[in-house]
C-alpha positions as CSV (number, residue, x, y, z in Angstrom):
1,X,0.0,-0.1,0.0
2,X,1.1,3.5,-0.7
3,X,2.1,5.8,2.1
4,X,2.6,9.1,0.5
5,X,0.7,10.6,3.2
6,X,2.8,9.5,6.2
7,X,4.4,13.0,6.6
8,X,1.1,14.8,6.7
9,X,0.6,13.0,10.1
10,X,2.0,16.0,12.0
11,X,-0.7,18.1,10.7
12,X,-3.2,16.0,12.3
13,X,-4.4,17.6,16.2
14,X,-4.4,15.4,19.1
15,X,-8.1,14.5,19.9
16,X,-8.9,14.8,23.7
17,X,-10.7,11.7,25.3
18,X,-13.8,13.9,25.9
19,X,-14.0,14.6,22.3
20,X,-13.5,10.9,21.0
21,X,-16.1,10.2,23.9
22,X,-18.3,12.6,22.5
23,X,-18.2,11.4,18.9
24,X,-18.9,7.7,20.1
25,X,-21.8,8.8,22.2
26,X,-23.3,10.5,19.3
27,X,-22.8,8.4,16.6
28,X,-26.2,7.3,15.8
29,X,-27.2,10.8,15.8
30,X,-24.5,12.0,13.4
31,X,-24.8,9.5,10.9
32,X,-28.6,10.3,10.4
33,X,-27.4,14.0,10.3
34,X,-25.2,13.1,7.3
35,X,-27.3,11.1,5.6
36,X,-30.0,13.6,5.6
37,X,-28.2,16.5,4.5
38,X,-26.6,14.3,1.7
39,X,-29.6,12.5,0.5
40,X,-31.2,16.0,0.1
41,X,-28.4,17.1,-2.3
42,X,-29.9,17.7,-6.0
43,X,-26.5,16.1,-7.1
44,X,-26.6,13.3,-4.8
45,X,-27.1,11.2,-8.1
46,X,-24.2,12.4,-9.6
47,X,-22.2,12.3,-6.6
48,X,-22.8,8.5,-6.1
49,X,-23.1,7.4,-9.6
50,X,-26.7,6.6,-9.3
51,X,-25.9,3.8,-7.0
52,X,-28.6,3.0,-4.1
53,X,-28.8,6.0,-1.6
54,X,-28.5,2.4,0.9
55,X,-24.7,2.4,-0.5
56,X,-23.7,5.7,0.6
57,X,-25.8,5.4,4.3
58,X,-23.6,2.2,4.4
59,X,-20.5,4.1,3.7
60,X,-21.7,6.9,6.2
61,X,-22.3,4.1,9.0
62,X,-19.0,2.4,8.3
63,X,-16.9,5.8,8.1
64,X,-18.6,6.7,11.6
65,X,-17.2,3.8,13.3
66,X,-14.3,3.9,11.5
67,X,-13.6,7.5,12.5
68,X,-14.7,6.7,16.2
69,X,-11.7,4.2,16.8
70,X,-9.2,6.4,15.0
71,X,-10.4,9.2,17.4
72,X,-10.3,7.4,20.2
73,X,-6.9,5.5,19.4
74,X,-5.3,8.2,18.0
75,X,-4.7,6.0,14.8
76,X,-3.8,8.2,12.4
77,X,-1.6,6.0,10.4
78,X,-4.3,3.9,9.8
79,X,-6.2,7.1,8.7
80,X,-3.7,7.9,6.0
81,X,-3.5,4.3,4.8
82,X,-7.1,3.9,4.4
83,X,-8.3,6.7,3.0
84,X,-6.9,6.1,-0.5
85,X,-8.2,2.9,-0.8
86,X,-11.9,3.9,0.4
87,X,-11.6,6.8,-2.7
88,X,-10.2,3.7,-5.2
89,X,-12.9,1.3,-4.2
90,X,-15.8,3.7,-4.4
91,X,-14.8,5.4,-7.3
92,X,-14.8,1.9,-9.0
93,X,-18.4,1.5,-8.0
94,X,-19.3,5.0,-9.6
95,X,-19.1,7.4,-7.1
96,X,-17.5,10.9,-8.1
97,X,-14.9,12.1,-6.6
98,X,-16.4,15.2,-5.2
99,X,-18.7,13.0,-3.1
100,X,-15.8,12.7,-0.7
101,X,-15.1,16.5,0.1
102,X,-19.4,16.9,-0.1
103,X,-19.1,14.1,2.8
104,X,-16.5,15.6,4.7
105,X,-18.4,19.0,4.7
106,X,-21.5,17.1,5.8
107,X,-19.6,15.7,8.8
108,X,-18.5,19.0,9.9
109,X,-22.0,20.4,9.7
110,X,-23.0,17.6,11.9
111,X,-20.4,18.0,14.5
112,X,-21.3,21.4,14.8
113,X,-24.8,21.1,14.7
114,X,-25.0,18.4,17.6
115,X,-22.0,18.2,19.7
116,X,-20.5,21.1,22.3
117,X,-18.2,23.5,20.6
118,X,-15.0,22.5,22.6
119,X,-15.9,18.8,21.9
120,X,-16.3,19.4,18.4
121,X,-13.6,21.6,17.5
122,X,-10.7,19.4,17.3
123,X,-12.8,16.8,15.2
124,X,-13.8,19.1,12.7
125,X,-10.0,20.2,12.1
126,X,-9.7,16.4,10.9
127,X,-12.7,16.7,8.7
128,X,-11.4,20.1,7.5
129,X,-7.5,18.4,6.9
130,X,-9.6,15.7,4.8
131,X,-11.2,18.2,2.5
132,X,-7.7,19.7,2.4
133,X,-5.9,16.9,1.4
134,X,-9.0,15.7,-1.1
135,X,-6.4,15.9,-4.7
136,X,-3.9,14.2,-2.5
137,X,-6.2,11.5,-1.9
138,X,-7.3,11.5,-5.5
139,X,-3.5,11.2,-6.6
140,X,-2.9,8.4,-4.0
141,X,-6.1,6.1,-4.9
142,X,-4.9,6.4,-8.5
143,X,-1.4,5.1,-7.4
144,X,-3.1,2.9,-4.6
145,X,-1.2,-0.9,-4.6
146,X,-2.0,-2.9,-1.8
147,X,0.5,-5.1,-0.2
148,X,-0.5,-8.6,-1.4
149,X,1.1,-11.9,-0.3
150,X,2.7,-13.4,-2.9
151,X,3.3,-17.4,-3.2
152,X,6.7,-19.0,-3.0
153,X,7.9,-19.4,-6.5
154,X,7.2,-23.2,-6.5
155,X,3.9,-22.5,-5.6
156,X,2.7,-19.9,-8.1
157,X,1.8,-21.6,-10.7
158,X,-0.6,-23.7,-8.5
159,X,-2.1,-20.8,-6.9
160,X,-2.8,-19.1,-10.0
161,X,-4.6,-22.1,-11.3
162,X,-6.6,-21.9,-7.9
163,X,-7.5,-18.8,-8.2
164,X,-8.8,-19.3,-11.9
165,X,-10.9,-22.2,-10.6
166,X,-12.4,-19.7,-8.1
167,X,-13.5,-17.1,-10.2
168,X,-14.7,-19.8,-12.7
169,X,-16.5,-21.4,-10.0
170,X,-14.8,-24.8,-10.7
171,X,-15.1,-26.6,-7.3
172,X,-13.5,-29.7,-8.6
173,X,-10.5,-28.3,-9.7
174,X,-10.1,-26.1,-6.6
175,X,-10.7,-29.3,-4.4
176,X,-8.1,-31.4,-6.7
177,X,-5.8,-28.8,-5.9
178,X,-6.1,-29.1,-2.2
179,X,-5.9,-32.7,-1.9
180,X,-2.8,-33.0,-3.9
181,X,-1.3,-30.0,-1.9
182,X,-1.8,-30.7,1.6
183,X,-2.2,-34.3,2.1
184,X,-1.1,-34.2,5.9
185,X,-1.1,-31.8,8.7
186,X,2.1,-30.4,8.4
187,X,1.2,-29.4,4.8
188,X,-1.3,-26.9,5.8
189,X,0.5,-23.8,6.3
190,X,2.4,-24.0,3.3
191,X,-1.4,-24.4,1.6
192,X,-2.7,-21.5,3.6
193,X,0.0,-19.2,2.6
194,X,1.0,-20.0,-0.4
195,X,-2.2,-20.8,-2.0
196,X,-5.6,-19.8,-0.1
197,X,-4.2,-16.5,1.0
198,X,-2.9,-15.2,-2.0
199,X,-6.0,-16.3,-3.8
200,X,-8.2,-14.7,-1.7
201,X,-6.3,-11.1,-2.1
202,X,-6.5,-11.8,-5.6
203,X,-10.2,-12.3,-5.8
204,X,-10.6,-9.4,-3.3
205,X,-8.6,-6.8,-5.4
206,X,-11.0,-7.6,-8.1
207,X,-13.8,-7.1,-6.2
208,X,-12.2,-3.7,-5.1
209,X,-11.4,-2.7,-8.7
210,X,-15.4,-3.8,-9.8
211,X,-14.2,-6.5,-11.9
212,X,-16.3,-8.9,-10.4
213,X,-19.3,-8.8,-8.2
214,X,-19.8,-9.1,-4.6
215,X,-22.1,-12.7,-5.6
216,X,-18.8,-13.9,-7.2
217,X,-16.4,-13.2,-4.4
218,X,-18.9,-14.5,-1.6
219,X,-18.8,-17.6,-3.8
220,X,-15.2,-17.9,-3.9
221,X,-15.0,-17.4,-0.1
222,X,-17.8,-20.5,0.1
223,X,-15.6,-22.5,-2.0
224,X,-12.6,-21.8,0.3
225,X,-14.6,-22.5,3.5
226,X,-15.8,-25.9,1.8
227,X,-12.3,-27.4,1.1
228,X,-10.8,-26.1,4.3
229,X,-13.7,-28.3,6.2
230,X,-13.1,-31.0,3.8
231,X,-9.2,-30.7,4.3
232,X,-9.9,-30.7,8.2
233,X,-11.8,-34.0,8.3
234,X,-9.0,-35.9,6.1
235,X,-6.0,-34.8,7.8
236,X,-6.8,-33.8,11.3
237,X,-8.6,-36.9,12.5
238,X,-6.5,-37.5,15.6
239,X,-4.7,-34.2,16.5
240,X,-2.4,-34.2,19.7
241,X,-3.9,-32.0,22.1
242,X,-1.4,-31.8,25.1
243,X,-0.2,-27.8,24.9
244,X,-3.2,-26.3,26.5
245,X,-6.8,-24.6,25.8
246,X,-6.9,-21.8,23.0
247,X,-10.1,-20.2,21.6
248,X,-10.1,-18.3,18.5
249,X,-12.8,-16.2,17.0
250,X,-13.5,-13.3,14.8
251,X,-14.9,-10.3,16.5
252,X,-18.4,-9.1,16.7
253,X,-19.8,-7.8,13.4
254,X,-16.8,-9.6,11.9
255,X,-17.6,-11.8,8.9
256,X,-14.2,-12.8,7.7
257,X,-13.8,-15.9,8.9
258,X,-11.2,-17.6,6.4
259,X,-7.9,-16.5,8.1
260,X,-9.2,-17.1,11.4
261,X,-9.8,-20.4,10.4
262,X,-6.6,-21.3,9.4
263,X,-5.2,-20.1,12.7
264,X,-7.6,-22.4,14.7
265,X,-6.6,-25.4,12.4
266,X,-2.6,-24.8,12.6
267,X,-3.2,-24.3,16.3
268,X,-4.6,-27.4,16.7
269,X,-2.2,-29.2,14.1
270,X,0.4,-28.0,16.5
271,X,-1.1,-29.7,19.6
272,X,-3.4,-27.4,21.4
273,X,-6.9,-28.0,22.4
274,X,-9.1,-25.3,20.1
275,X,-12.4,-24.0,20.7
276,X,-13.2,-22.4,17.3
277,X,-16.0,-19.8,17.5
278,X,-16.0,-18.9,13.9
279,X,-17.4,-15.3,12.8
280,X,-19.0,-12.5,14.4
281,X,-18.9,-13.7,17.9
282,X,-20.9,-11.1,20.4
283,X,-18.6,-9.5,22.8
284,X,-21.0,-10.5,25.7
285,X,-21.3,-14.5,24.7
286,X,-17.4,-14.4,24.0
287,X,-16.8,-13.2,27.2
288,X,-19.2,-15.4,28.8
289,X,-17.6,-18.2,26.9
290,X,-14.0,-17.7,27.8
291,X,-14.8,-17.1,31.7
292,X,-16.3,-20.4,32.0
293,X,-13.1,-22.2,30.6
294,X,-9.6,-22.2,31.6
295,X,-8.1,-21.1,28.1
296,X,-4.6,-20.6,28.0
297,X,-4.6,-18.4,24.8
298,X,-7.2,-16.0,23.3
299,X,-7.0,-15.2,19.7
300,X,-9.2,-12.6,17.9
301,X,-9.4,-11.4,14.3
302,X,-10.7,-8.2,13.0
303,X,-10.3,-7.6,8.8
304,X,-12.5,-4.6,9.2
305,X,-11.0,-1.2,11.0
306,X,-14.7,-0.5,12.5
307,X,-14.6,-3.7,14.3
308,X,-11.6,-2.7,16.7
309,X,-14.0,-1.3,19.2
310,X,-15.5,-4.5,19.8
311,X,-12.3,-6.4,20.2
312,X,-11.1,-3.3,22.5
313,X,-14.3,-4.0,24.7
314,X,-13.4,-7.5,25.0
315,X,-9.9,-7.2,25.9
316,X,-10.6,-4.7,28.4
317,X,-13.5,-6.9,30.3
318,X,-10.6,-9.6,30.4
319,X,-8.1,-7.6,31.8
320,X,-10.6,-6.9,34.5
321,X,-10.8,-10.2,35.7
322,X,-8.4,-11.9,38.4
323,X,-4.7,-12.5,38.1
324,X,-5.6,-16.4,37.9
325,X,-8.1,-16.0,34.9
326,X,-5.5,-14.0,32.4
327,X,-4.9,-15.6,29.3
328,X,-2.4,-14.7,26.7
329,X,-4.3,-12.4,24.2
330,X,-3.4,-12.4,20.5
331,X,-5.0,-10.3,17.8
332,X,-4.6,-10.4,14.1
333,X,-6.1,-10.0,10.8
334,X,-5.9,-7.4,7.9
335,X,-6.3,-4.1,10.0
336,X,-3.3,-5.1,12.4
337,X,-1.4,-5.6,9.1
338,X,-2.2,-2.2,8.2
339,X,-1.0,-0.7,11.6
340,X,0.6,-3.4,14.0
341,X,0.9,-0.8,16.6
342,X,-2.8,-1.4,17.4
343,X,-2.4,-4.6,19.1
344,X,-0.2,-2.9,22.2
345,X,-3.0,0.5,22.1
346,X,-5.8,-2.2,22.3
347,X,-4.5,-4.2,25.4
348,X,-3.2,-7.5,23.5
349,X,-0.1,-9.4,24.4
350,X,0.8,-9.9,20.7
351,X,0.0,-9.8,17.1
352,X,0.2,-12.5,15.0
353,X,0.5,-11.5,10.7
354,X,-0.6,-15.1,9.4
355,X,-1.8,-18.2,10.7
356,X,2.0,-19.8,11.0
357,X,3.5,-16.9,12.8
358,X,0.1,-17.4,15.3
359,X,1.7,-21.1,15.9
360,X,5.1,-19.3,16.9
361,X,3.7,-17.0,19.1
362,X,1.4,-19.5,21.0
363,X,4.3,-21.7,21.1
364,X,6.5,-19.3,22.5
365,X,4.3,-18.3,25.3
366,X,3.7,-21.8,26.3
367,X,4.5,-22.4,29.5
368,X,5.3,-18.6,30.6
369,X,2.8,-17.1,33.0
370,X,1.6,-13.4,31.9
371,X,3.4,-10.7,33.8
372,X,0.5,-8.9,35.2
C-alpha cells in the first residue's frame, strides 16, 4: 500500500478523550444527520454514480465507526493508509470523487450542530484536513497498490490455477489442488500461505476494482471454506492435544473468517485444544464463554477497521478479571497488518501477521505466565 501521506500526520490535532467519547456517544445521531444532508442534495445522483442511496448510507455508518476508532486510539497512520483505498473502491463502483469533500463537509456541519463546541472543534479540524488533502487522496487512490502476499516460486503456478478455479466457480479443480497440496496436517501451513491466502487477496482485489460482483466474491469464499472443512476432516482426525486450551474467534460484526479458520486449524495441528467460534461472535457471549473455561490463549481477528471497538471492549473486560484467569491475548487480521501498533494500544499481548506466526507466538508463550 502507498504511504505517501505519512508525513502529513503531524498536521493532525491531538484528540482529547472527551471529544472522542462525545463522537462515540452521538454516533447514531451524527450518521442520521449526515444521511439527511447528503440525501437532500440535488446532485446526490451525480455524487453517488446513481448507486442506491443505501450504499451511501452504509458508507456513512462504516465511516463513523472507523473514525470513532481513529479518534479514540489516535490511529492516524491507519487513517492515511485507509483513505486512498476508500477513494479507489468507491470510485470504481461509480461514485464521483466530488462525493468525498461533500461528505466531509456534511460531517463538519453535523459535528457543529450536535456536539458541544469544545468537543467538536478538534474533530472538525480532522475533517477540514481531509477536505484540504482531497486532491492528494485522489492521486493516492490512482497510485494505490495493496501489499499482496505472494506465493513462493514453486507454488506460483498452483496458486494461479486455484484463483482461476475460484473465479470460474470450478469446485472440482480447487478441491483437487487442495487434496494434492495438503495431504497431511504438516502441509496445511504451506497450502494456506502459498495458495489460499494469496488467492483470496487476488479475488478481493478484483472485487475492489469492480471487476467481479459481490456474489462472485462470496462464492469464492464459500468454496474456500468448504475446502478447508474437507481438509480438516481428512488430515486432522486425531490431532494431539497436550499444549493447553485456546479459543479462536472473529470479532463481533466480523464476517471474514477464512484467516481465523487457518489459525484455529494450525493451532490444533500444533497440539493445542482449540475452541473455534467462527465469525461474528457477540462480545457478551464471547466473554461468558471465555470466563467459563480455563483458556491459556485467546485469539481474536478483525479485517474491518470499524470492528476494533468490539475487540477493545473484549480485552478490557478480560483484563479486569483476576490474575489467575488472565490468558495470553493474541490479535490478527488485515487491520492489524496495516497498523501493527494497534495490538498494544488495544491491550493485547501480541500480534500475529499470519497463521504460521500465530502458532510461533502461541508456542513462545507456552509454559510462561503472563506478567500482570
